[in-house]
C-alpha positions in Angstrom: 2.3 19.3 5.0 -1.4 19.8 4.6 -3.8 18.2 7.1 -5.1 15.7 4.5 -1.6 14.6 3.8 -0.9 14.1 7.5 -4.1 12.0 7.7 -3.0 10.0 4.7 0.4 9.2 6.3 -1.3 8.1 9.5 -3.7 5.8 7.7 -0.8 4.3 5.6 1.3 3.7 8.7 -1.6 1.8 10.3 -2.0 -0.4 7.3 1.6 -1.3 6.3 3.2 -4.4 7.9 5.5 -3.7 10.9 8.4 -5.0 8.7 8.2 -1.8 6.6 10.6 0.8 8.0 9.7 4.4 8.5 11.9 5.5 5.6 10.2 2.9 3.3 6.8 4.1 4.4 7.7 7.7 3.7 8.9 6.7 0.3 5.7 4.7 -0.3 3.6 7.7 0.6 5.5 10.1 -1.6 5.4 7.7 -4.6 1.7 7.1 -4.2 1.1 10.9 -4.1 3.2 11.3 -7.2 1.2 8.7 -9.1 -2.0 10.3 -7.8 -0.8 13.6 -9.3 -0.1 12.0 -12.6 -3.6 10.4 -12.6 -5.1 13.7 -11.8 -3.3 15.5 -14.6 -4.4 12.7 -16.9 -8.1 13.2 -15.9 -7.8 17.0 -16.5 -6.2 16.5 -19.9 -8.9 14.0 -20.9 -11.4 16.8 -20.3 -9.4 19.7 -21.8 -7.0 18.4 -24.5 -8.5 17.1 -27.7 -7.2 13.6 -28.7 -5.4 13.1 -25.4 -4.4 9.5 -24.9 -5.8 8.0 -21.7 -3.0 6.9 -19.4 -5.2 5.4 -16.6 -4.3 1.7 -17.3 -0.6 2.4 -17.5 -0.6 4.5 -14.3 -2.7 1.9 -12.4 -0.2 -0.7 -13.4 2.5 1.4 -11.9 0.5 1.7 -8.7 0.2 -2.1 -8.5 3.9 -2.4 -9.2 4.7 -0.1 -6.3 2.3 -1.9 -3.9 3.9 -5.3 -4.9 7.4 -3.9 -4.0 6.1 -3.6 -0.4 4.1 -6.9 -0.6 0.9 -5.0 -0.2 -2.4 -6.4 -1.5 -4.5 -3.2 -1.3 -7.2 -2.8 -3.9 -7.2 0.5 -5.8 -9.8 2.5 -7.7 -8.7 4.8 -10.5 -11.1 7.6 -11.3 -11.3 9.6 -14.5 -13.2 12.5 -13.1 -10.9 15.5 -12.3 -13.3 16.9 -9.7 -12.4 14.2 -7.1 -9.6 12.0 -6.0 -7.9 10.4 -9.0 -6.6 7.5 -6.9 -8.4 5.7 -4.1 -7.1 2.9 -2.0 -9.1 0.3 -0.1 -7.2 -0.3 3.1 -7.6 -3.5 5.2 -8.6 -1.3 8.1 -11.6 0.1 6.2 -10.4 3.7 6.6 -12.0 6.1 4.1 -12.2 9.9 3.5 -14.7 10.0 0.7 -18.4 10.5 0.6 -18.9 7.0 -0.7 -17.6 5.5 2.5 -15.7 2.2 2.7 -16.9 1.2 -0.8 -15.1 4.2 -2.4 -12.0 3.9 -0.3 -9.4 6.4 0.8 -8.6 9.2 -1.6 -4.8 9.8 -2.0 -4.1 13.5 -1.7 -2.0 14.9 -4.5 
């Protein structure tokens, strides 16, 4: 696991309710990273593939569905620029790993 992935796991573990088990938290992290990868691929394809259909709204809906499974009310920010994080989460703790600080949120490593 890369250092940024370890940091992400730590931040998620600090922000999920205590009722969420370790296995559930690991599943949540993996699924968030999978959706972040899909959003990143979408951003790259928007830049490189002519007539590519933008999937941001559909994928953002999947992120919100995932968060609702765990009864989490985290806000998200979906970005269309492939040069940065495609998915950013605004954690209640205010943790961030982006240059924009708390306003930008925590970028999900993919």
